[in-house]
C-alpha positions in Angstrom: 3.4 21.8 17.9 5.8 22.9 15.2 8.7 21.8 17.3 7.2 18.3 17.5 6.5 18.2 13.8 10.0 19.4 13.0 11.7 16.8 15.1 9.7 13.9 13.6 10.5 15.3 10.2 14.2 15.2 10.9 13.9 11.8 12.6 12.6 10.1 9.4 15.0 8.3 7.1 16.9 10.8 4.9 16.8 8.6 1.8 13.0 9.0 1.6 13.7 12.2 -0.3 15.2 10.3 -3.3 11.8 8.7 -3.9 10.6 12.1 -5.1 13.1 12.2 -8.0 10.8 10.1 -10.4 8.0 12.5 -9.6 10.1 15.5 -10.6 11.3 13.6 -13.7 7.7 13.3 -15.0 7.7 17.1 -15.4 10.1 16.7 -18.3 8.5 13.6 -19.9 5.5 13.7 -22.2 3.7 10.9 -20.5 0.6 12.7 -19.1 -1.1 12.6 -22.5 -2.6 9.5 -20.9 -5.6 10.5 -18.8 -5.0 7.5 -16.5 -1.5 8.6 -15.8 -2.6 12.2 -15.4 -5.1 11.1 -12.7 -3.0 8.6 -10.9 0.2 10.7 -10.8 -1.2 13.3 -8.3 -2.5 10.5 -6.1 0.9 8.8 -6.0 2.6 12.2 -5.5 0.2 13.0 -2.6 1.1 9.7 -0.8 4.8 10.3 -1.2 4.6 14.0 -0.2 2.7 13.0 2.9 5.2 10.4 3.9 8.1 12.8 3.2 6.7 15.4 5.6 5.2 12.9 8.1 7.3 9.7 7.9 5.9 8.5 11.3 2.4 9.8 11.6 1.4 7.7 14.5 3.9 9.4 16.8 1.0 11.6 18.1 -0.5 8.5 19.8 2.8 7.6 21.4 2.8 11.1 23.0 -0.9 10.9 23.9 -1.9 14.0 21.9 -5.6 14.8 21.6 -7.2 15.0 18.2 -7.1 18.8 18.2 -3.4 18.8 19.0 -2.8 16.2 16.4 -4.6 18.2 13.8 -2.5 21.3 14.6 0.7 19.2 14.3 -0.3 17.4 11.1 -1.2 20.7 9.4 2.5 21.6 9.2 2.9 18.6 6.9 -0.5 18.4 5.2 -0.5 22.0 3.8 2.8 21.8 1.9 1.8 18.2 0.8 -1.4 19.6 -0.7 0.2 22.6 -2.4 3.0 20.5 -3.9 0.5 17.9 -5.1 -1.7 20.5 -6.8 1.4 22.1 -8.4 2.5 18.7 -9.7 -0.9 18.0 -11.3 -1.3 21.4 -12.9 2.2 21.5 -14.3 1.5 18.1 -15.9 -1.8 19.2 -17.5 -3.6 22.5 -17.6 -7.1 21.2 -18.4 -10.0 19.5 -16.7 -8.1 16.3 -16.3 -5.3 18.1 -14.5 -7.8 19.8 -12.2 -9.5 16.5 -11.5 -6.1 14.9 -10.7 -5.3 17.7 -8.3 -8.7 17.1 -6.6 -7.9 13.4 -6.2 -4.5 14.3 -4.8 -6.1 16.6 -2.2 -8.6 13.9 -1.3 -5.7 11.5 -0.8 -4.0 13.9 1.6 -7.2 14.4 3.5 -7.7 10.6 3.8 -4.2 10.2 5.2 -4.8 13.1 7.5 -8.0 11.7 9.0 -6.6 8.2 9.2 -3.6 9.4 11.2 -5.6 11.2 13.8 -5.7 9.4 17.2 -8.8 7.5 18.1 -11.5 9.0 20.3 -11.9 8.5 24.0 -11.5 4.8 25.1 -14.7 2.9 25.1 -16.1 1.5 28.3 -15.2 -2.1 28.7 -18.0 -4.7 29.0 -17.8 -7.9 31.0 -17.4 -10.0 27.9 -14.4 -8.0 26.6 -13.7 -6.6 23.2 -10.9 -8.8 22.0 -10.3 -10.4 18.7 -13.1 -12.5 17.3 -11.9 -16.1 17.2 -13.0 -18.2 14.2 -13.4 -21.9 14.9 -11.6 -21.6 18.2 -8.4 -21.0 16.3 -6.4 -17.9 17.1 -4.1 -18.6 14.1 -7.0 -18.8 11.7 -8.6 -15.6 13.1 -5.4 -13.6 13.3 -3.5 -14.6 10.1 -6.0 -16.2 7.7 -9.6 -15.2 8.0 -9.7 -11.7 6.7 -7.0 -12.1 4.0 -8.8 -15.1 2.6 -12.1 -13.2 2.4 -10.3 -10.3 0.7 -8.7 -12.7 -1.8 -12.0 -14.5 -2.6 -13.8 -11.2 -3.1 -11.0 -9.6 -5.3 -10.7 -12.9 -7.3 -14.4 -12.9 -8.0 -14.4 -9.3 -9.2 -11.3 -9.8 -11.4 -12.8 -13.0 -12.8 -15.9 -11.1 -13.8 -14.5 -7.8 -14.9 -11.5 -9.1 -16.8 -13.5 -10.9 -19.5 -16.0 -8.1 -19.7 -13.2 -5.8 -20.8 -13.6 -7.2 -24.3 -16.8 -5.2 -24.6 -15.2 -1.9 -23.5 -13.8 0.2 -26.3 -11.8 2.6 -24.2 -8.4 1.1 -23.6 -7.7 3.0 -20.3 -11.1 2.0 -18.8 -10.7 -1.6 -20.0 -7.3 -1.9 -18.3 -8.3 -0.1 -15.1 -11.6 -1.8 -14.4 -10.0 -5.2 -13.9 -6.9 -4.0 -12.1 -8.6 -1.9 -9.4 -9.7 -4.9 -7.3 -6.1 -6.2 -7.5 -4.5 -3.1 -6.0 -7.3 -2.9 -3.4 -6.4 -6.5 -2.4 -2.7 -5.7 -2.2 -3.3 -2.8 0.2 -5.8 -4.7 2.2 -3.1 -7.4 2.8 -0.5 -4.7 3.4 -2.6 -3.1 6.2 -3.9 -6.3 7.6 -3.3 -6.1 11.4 -2.6 -9.8 11.8 0.3 -9.7 9.4 2.1 -6.8 10.9 5.4 -7.5 12.7 4.3 -5.3 15.6 1.2 -7.5 16.1 3.4 -10.7 16.2 5.7 -9.0 18.7 2.8 -8.0 21.0 1.5 -11.6 21.0 5.0 -13.0 21.9 5.6 -14.7 18.5 9.2 -15.0 17.4 10.4 -13.2 14.3 10.8 -16.5 12.5 7.3 -17.5 13.4 6.0 -14.2 12.0 8.0 -14.6 8.8 6.7 -18.2 8.3 3.1 -17.1 8.7 3.6 -14.2 6.2 5.1 -16.6 3.6 2.2 -19.1 4.1 -0.5 -16.5 4.0 1.0 -14.8 1.0 1.1 -18.0 -1.0 -2.3 -19.2 0.3 -4.1 -16.0 -0.3 -2.7 -15.7 -3.8 -3.7 -19.3 -4.6 -7.3 -18.5 -3.5 -7.3 -15.4 -5.6 -6.0 -17.2 -8.7 -8.4 -20.1 -8.2 -11.5 -17.9 -7.9 -10.5 -15.5 -10.7 -9.3 -18.3 -13.0 -12.4 -20.4 -12.5 -14.8 -17.6 -13.3 -12.7 -16.5 -16.3 -12.6 -20.1 -17.7 -16.4 -20.2 -17.4 -16.6 -17.1 -19.6 -13.9 -18.6 -21.9 -11.3 -15.8 -21.3 -7.5 -16.3 -21.6 -6.1 -17.6 -18.4 -2.4 -16.5 -18.7 -3.0 -12.9 -17.4 -4.8 -14.3 -14.4 -1.9 -16.6 -13.6 0.6 -13.8 -14.0 -1.4 -11.6 -11.7 -1.6 -14.4 -9.2 2.2 -14.7 -9.1 2.6 -10.9 -8.9 0.1 -10.8 -6.0 2.1 -13.4 -4.0 5.4 -11.5 -4.7 3.9 -8.1 -3.8 2.5 -9.4 -0.5 5.8 -11.1 0.4 8.0 -8.2 -0.6 5.9 -5.5 1.1 5.8 -7.4 4.4 9.5 -8.2 4.2 10.3 -4.5 3.8 7.9 -3.4 6.5 10.2 -3.9 9.5 12.9 -1.7 7.9 10.8 0.8 6.1 7.0 1.1 6.0 7.5 3.9 3.5 9.2 1.7 0.9 6.9 -1.2 1.7 3.9 0.9 0.7 5.6 1.8 -2.6 5.8 -1.8 -3.7 2.1 -2.2 -4.7 2.3 1.0 -6.7 5.4 -0.2 -8.6 3.7 -3.3 -9.8 0.2 -1.9 -10.4 1.0 -0.4 -13.8 2.4 -3.5 -15.5 -0.3 -5.6 -13.9 -2.9 -3.2 -15.3 -1.5 -3.6 -18.8 -1.4 -7.4 -18.5 -5.1 -7.5 -17.6 -6.1 -6.0 -20.9 -8.1 -8.9 -22.4 -7.9 -7.4 -25.9 -4.1 -6.9 -26.0 -2.7 -10.4 -25.3 0.7 -9.3 -26.3 1.0 -7.2 -23.1 2.2 -10.3 -21.2 5.3 -10.7 -23.3 5.9 -6.9 -23.5 5.6 -6.4 -19.7 6.9 -9.7 -18.6 10.7 -9.0 -18.8 10.2 -5.6 -17.2 8.3 -7.2 -14.3 10.9 -9.9 -13.9 13.8 -7.4 -13.9 12.0 -5.0 -11.5 11.0 -8.0 -9.3 14.6 -9.1 -9.1 15.7 -5.8 -7.7 12.8 -5.6 -5.2 13.5 -9.2 -4.2 17.1 -8.6 -3.3 16.1 -5.5 -1.2 13.3 -7.5 0.5 15.6 -10.4 1.3 18.2 -8.1 2.8 15.5 -6.4 4.9 14.0 -9.6 6.1 17.5 -11.0 6.9 18.3 -7.9 9.0 15.0 -8.3 10.9 15.3 -12.0 11.5 18.9 -11.6 12.8 17.9 -8.8 15.2 19.7 -6.0 13.4 16.4 -4.1 12.9 14.4 -3.2 15.9 10.7 -2.5 16.2 11.2 0.1 18.9 8.1 2.0 20.1 7.6 5.2 18.3 8.1 7.2 21.5 11.6 5.9 21.7 12.4 7.3 18.3 11.3 10.8 19.4 12.7 10.9 22.8 14.3 14.2 22.0 11.0 15.9 21.9 9.3 14.6 25.1 9.1 18.1 26.4 7.7 19.5 23.1 4.4 21.4 23.3 
């Protein structure tokens, strides 16, 4: 099992190690005085450490490993990921907040560990089949639109309610976080939505351009629904609308950029929501209206860099220079591994 783990570790992109540089840099910066940063840093570190050690966790399904075999293989990456996450948290803060952050990091690794395990034995098929539920006799609506629209409406309603209520919360960290959590949940729900994955489009016989067109339309449509719901509720409570509009624009950009990067690197595609979460959190502070101006230029500059990378990635995919080869092909050197 270690041989299989070691080969997939070496098969991952080498540049993924550079993502750890900002994590190491935080050891030398006095930024963990913020309890929010001290709690979120180990979670982000846990995600990155997991992806560093296991860049392609679904290879176990490609080789047909059982859950027990997969656990043994994943342990070679999970154990160092947990240890390094805990060390990161306790170096940053040696108090209860540091211990809590370490615990959150451990839970994050455990969640990734359990999610990466192969499914159980195949279920018995019934006569009716167990395919995709079709809404309104439209496969396009069911596959691309139905679930993202529901997520957008739900997240928009929560943000519309929680954002104005932040004015009654004295703690700045809690005030910022309570309105921003539904936003990042929406971003990751869209990121993991099966209908928007390039592999799904490929399995259904859709062209790459057709997939890209649907991603653009869904990103814009979902963001519009989010902004409409959140903005309408905020206006009813007489809250400033500008932060909602800014969050709506960032939501569209995050969805587009993360999916554009996905064919080339799922690792960096997953990092995009984390990058934009922190400025969005500050913008959704209903008390500090100056945060829009303060964070706006940083978001625009950062967005420009991400946009260039995303466009290059999408261009490479649409022109056939990036292949969605099955995972087993990437690890052909270890077919005989035990």
